[in-house]
C-alpha positions in Angstrom: 26.1 -5.1 -19.2 27.8 -7.5 -16.7 27.4 -10.7 -18.7 28.8 -12.1 -21.9 27.9 -15.4 -23.7 26.4 -17.0 -26.6 22.9 -15.9 -27.5 20.0 -18.4 -27.4 16.9 -18.8 -29.5 15.0 -16.8 -27.0 14.2 -13.6 -28.8 10.8 -12.5 -27.6 10.4 -11.8 -23.9 7.2 -10.9 -22.1 7.4 -9.3 -18.6 4.4 -9.0 -16.4 4.5 -6.2 -13.8 4.9 -2.4 -13.5 7.5 -1.8 -10.8 11.2 -1.1 -10.4 12.1 -4.8 -10.9 10.2 -4.8 -14.2 12.0 -1.6 -15.3 15.4 -3.1 -14.4 14.7 -6.2 -16.5 13.2 -4.4 -19.5 16.0 -1.9 -19.5 18.7 -4.6 -19.4 17.1 -6.5 -22.2 16.5 -3.4 -24.3 20.1 -2.2 -23.9 21.4 -5.6 -25.1 19.7 -4.9 -28.5 18.9 -8.6 -28.8 15.3 -8.9 -27.8 11.8 -8.0 -28.7 10.3 -6.9 -25.4 6.6 -6.9 -24.4 5.3 -5.8 -21.0 1.9 -6.5 -19.3 0.8 -3.8 -16.9 -2.4 -3.5 -14.9 -5.1 -1.3 -16.5 -5.5 2.3 -15.3 -1.9 2.4 -13.9 0.7 5.0 -14.8 3.4 3.5 -17.1 6.3 5.2 -18.8 6.2 4.1 -22.4 9.8 3.3 -23.4 10.9 3.1 -26.9 11.4 -0.5 -28.0 9.0 -2.0 -25.4 5.4 -2.9 -26.4 3.0 -2.4 -23.5 -0.2 -4.4 -23.1 -2.7 -3.2 -20.5 -4.6 -6.0 -18.8 -7.0 -6.7 -15.9 -4.7 -9.7 -15.1 -7.6 -12.1 -15.4 -7.0 -15.5 -16.9 -8.9 -14.6 -20.0 -6.9 -11.4 -20.6 -3.5 -13.1 -19.9 -4.4 -16.1 -22.0 -5.2 -13.8 -24.9 -1.9 -11.9 -24.7 0.2 -15.0 -24.4 -1.6 -16.7 -27.2 -1.2 -13.7 -29.4 2.5 -12.9 -29.0 3.7 -16.4 -27.9 6.9 -15.3 -26.1 10.0 -17.4 -25.8 10.4 -16.4 -22.2 7.7 -15.2 -19.7 9.0 -13.3 -16.7 6.8 -12.4 -13.6 7.7 -9.5 -11.4 4.2 -9.1 -9.9 2.7 -10.4 -6.7 5.5 -12.8 -5.9 4.0 -13.6 -2.5 0.7 -14.6 -4.0 1.0 -18.3 -4.9 -2.4 -18.4 -6.6 -1.5 -15.7 -9.0 1.9 -17.2 -9.8 0.3 -20.6 -10.4 -2.2 -18.9 -12.7 0.7 -17.4 -14.8 2.4 -20.8 -14.9 -0.7 -22.7 -15.9 -1.5 -20.2 -18.7 2.0 -20.4 -19.9 1.8 -24.2 -20.1 -1.6 -24.0 -21.7 -0.4 -21.6 -24.4 2.9 -23.6 -24.9 5.2 -20.9 -23.6 8.1 -23.0 -22.5 10.3 -20.8 -20.3 9.3 -19.0 -17.1 11.1 -16.9 -14.6 9.0 -16.4 -11.4 8.8 -13.3 -9.2 11.7 -13.9 -6.9 14.6 -11.3 -7.0 14.9 -10.9 -3.2 15.8 -13.0 -0.2 16.2 -16.8 -0.5 12.6 -18.1 -0.4 13.8 -21.6 0.2 15.3 -20.8 3.5 12.8 -22.3 6.0 14.0 -20.2 8.9 13.6 -17.1 6.8 10.1 -18.2 5.8 9.0 -18.0 9.4 10.2 -14.4 9.6 8.9 -13.4 6.2 5.6 -15.2 5.4 5.5 -14.2 1.7 8.6 -16.3 1.3 6.5 -19.4 2.0 4.3 -18.5 -0.9 7.3 -18.0 -3.2 8.7 -21.3 -2.1 5.3 -23.0 -3.1 5.8 -21.4 -6.5 9.3 -23.0 -6.9 8.0 -26.3 -5.8 5.1 -26.2 -8.3 7.6 -25.3 -11.1 9.7 -28.2 -10.1 6.7 -30.5 -10.4 5.8 -29.1 -13.8 9.3 -29.2 -15.2 9.7 -32.8 -13.9 6.7 -33.6 -16.1 8.3 -31.8 -19.1 5.6 -29.1 -19.2 7.8 -26.0 -18.7 11.4 -24.9 -17.9 12.2 -22.2 -15.3 14.9 -20.3 -13.5 14.6 -18.8 -10.1 16.8 -15.9 -9.1 17.4 -15.0 -5.5 19.2 -11.6 -5.3 18.9 -11.0 -1.5 18.6 -7.5 -0.2 18.2 -4.8 -2.9 20.6 -2.4 -1.2 20.1 0.7 -3.3 16.3 0.7 -2.8 16.7 -0.1 0.9 18.9 2.9 1.4 16.9 5.3 -0.8 13.6 4.3 0.8 14.9 4.5 4.3 13.7 0.9 4.9 17.2 -0.2 6.0 17.4 2.6 8.6 19.6 5.1 6.6 18.3 8.6 6.4 20.0 10.4 3.5 18.5 13.8 4.3 19.6 14.0 7.9 22.8 11.8 7.6 21.6 9.5 10.4 21.2 5.7 10.7 19.4 3.2 12.9 21.4 0.0 13.1 20.7 -3.3 14.8 23.2 -5.8 16.3 26.9 -4.9 16.0 26.7 -3.8 12.4 29.5 -6.2 11.5 27.1 -9.0 10.5 27.6 -9.9 6.9 24.7 -10.1 4.5 24.2 -10.7 0.8 23.0 -7.8 -1.4 22.5 -6.5 -4.9 21.5 -3.3 -6.7 18.2 -3.1 -8.6 19.9 -2.7 -12.0 21.8 -5.9 -11.1 18.5 -7.8 -11.2 18.1 -6.9 -14.8 21.7 -8.0 -15.6 21.0 -11.4 -13.8 17.8 -12.0 -15.8 19.5 -11.1 -19.0 22.3 -13.5 -18.2 19.9 -16.3 -17.3 18.1 -15.9 -20.6 21.4 -15.9 -22.5 22.6 -19.0 -20.7 19.3 -20.8 -20.4 20.4 -24.3 -21.3 23.1 -24.2 -18.6 20.9 -22.9 -15.8 17.4 -24.1 -16.6 15.3 -25.7 -13.8 17.5 -24.3 -11.1 17.2 -21.9 -8.2 20.2 -19.6 -8.4 21.7 -17.5 -5.6 22.9 -14.5 -7.5 23.7 -11.6 -5.1 26.3 -9.2 -6.4 28.1 -8.7 -3.1 28.5 -9.5 0.6 28.7 -6.6 3.0 27.9 -5.2 6.4 25.8 -2.2 7.6 29.0 -0.7 9.1 30.6 -0.9 5.7 27.6 0.7 4.1 27.7 3.5 6.8 31.4 4.1 6.2 30.8 4.3 2.4 27.9 6.8 3.0 30.2 9.0 5.1 32.9 8.9 2.4 30.6 9.7 -0.4 28.5 12.4 1.3 31.6 13.9 3.0 29.5 14.0 6.3 29.8 12.3 9.6 26.7 10.3 10.2 24.9 9.8 13.6 24.2 6.2 14.2 21.8 4.8 16.8 21.9 1.1 17.7 19.6 -1.4 19.1 19.3 -5.2 19.3 17.9 -7.4 16.5 15.3 -8.6 18.9 14.0 -5.0 19.4 13.6 -4.7 15.6 11.6 -7.9 15.4 9.4 -7.0 18.4 8.7 -3.5 16.9 7.8 -5.2 13.6 5.4 -7.5 15.4 3.8 -4.6 17.2 3.2 -2.7 14.0 1.6 -5.7 12.4 -0.7 -6.2 15.4 -1.7 -2.5 15.2 -2.8 -3.0 11.6 0.3 -1.6 9.8 1.5 -4.8 8.0 3.7 -2.9 5.5 5.5 -1.0 8.2 6.0 -4.2 10.1 7.2 -6.2 7.1 10.0 -3.8 6.1 11.3 -4.0 9.7 11.1 -7.8 9.5 13.1 -7.7 6.2 15.6 -5.3 7.9 16.1 -7.8 10.8 17.1 -10.5 8.3 20.4 -8.6 7.6 21.4 -8.7 11.2 20.1 -12.0 12.4 22.9 -14.5 11.8 20.7 -17.3 13.3 18.7 -17.3 10.1 21.8 -18.4 8.1 20.6 -16.2 5.2 24.1 -15.5 3.8 25.4 -19.1 3.6 23.7 -20.2 0.4 24.9 -17.1 -1.4 28.5 -18.0 -0.4 28.2 -21.7 -0.9 26.2 -21.7 -4.2 27.2 -18.3 -5.8 25.8 -18.5 -9.3 27.6 -15.4 -10.7 30.3 -17.4 -12.4 27.7 -19.7 -14.0 26.0 -16.6 -15.4 29.2 -14.9 -16.3 28.3 -12.0 -14.1 30.7 -9.6 -12.3 29.9 -8.5 -8.8 29.3 -5.0 -7.5 31.1 -2.9 -4.8 29.5 -1.1 -2.0 31.1 2.3 -2.6 30.0 2.3 -6.3 26.5 1.4 -5.3 26.4 4.1 -2.6 27.7 6.7 -5.0 24.8 6.0 -7.4 22.3 6.1 -4.5 23.6 9.5 -3.2 23.6 10.8 -6.8 20.0 9.8 -7.2 18.9 11.3 -3.9 20.8 14.5 -4.5 19.5 15.2 -7.9 16.1 13.6 -7.8 15.2 13.0 -4.2 13.9 9.5 -4.8 14.6 6.2 -6.4 13.4 5.1 -9.8 14.6 8.5 -11.0 15.7 7.3 -14.4 19.2 8.7 -14.0 21.8 7.0 -16.1 
């Protein structure tokens, strides 16, 4: 665990969502040995029942969520689901307030949602920003406390999925720009460490939006690390950032929004005009959270290990 500090009164944590972010968070909390962990998952979805985590199936309606929160009354309520859906996040916040759950962590854990330039490139960020603004209003009225965690690009998942243009099977890469543009990044497990740290240091960080990326790197640095770790020379094709954005727009127009969105997210790493890195450098919250950063080669070693032995992310390798 990358954080140390005095424990707080927060002992019962409820996480809503069934995804790799939720797994990262529940794993970090469970490994600390300090928390009673509950998780809400959608009904009729496959979920790995982990020792030490109580799973509640729900249709995610207001009635179902209200019943769960009223029954277990968590000290901290963490959302990892539908971050780009303001209506759903507002529902979670309102039910938390209604049931007197005082601490909430919204479904952020990615790029800086408060960056207005980035909002134009990634529309779901606008919805996430609305959630932060609503939390600020509610906390200003003394109704709830919150912590927002921006982690920037989740580099391990981006490499494993191919969404960042790296093909682990064929040792090839598609890069945009020069490849020397710096961007902020984190690993998926680091998300869990950051949430654990925020809960541990709640009084110091409450009601703040924290920029908590574990590193700053470039795609050329990532490519070099992949060559070192795999022991192979990689073929790298290059194109302009504008080409990446145009192709993303074409995919959206053709009715492939998911395919378009991952290209839009990829373009953020190369487009220095978005100023996406600056807040992670100017307002780095790792010291506040007592977190240590990560290094690219260590992250890449873990990614290559997962791909070699399991062929996919979320493999559960430890």
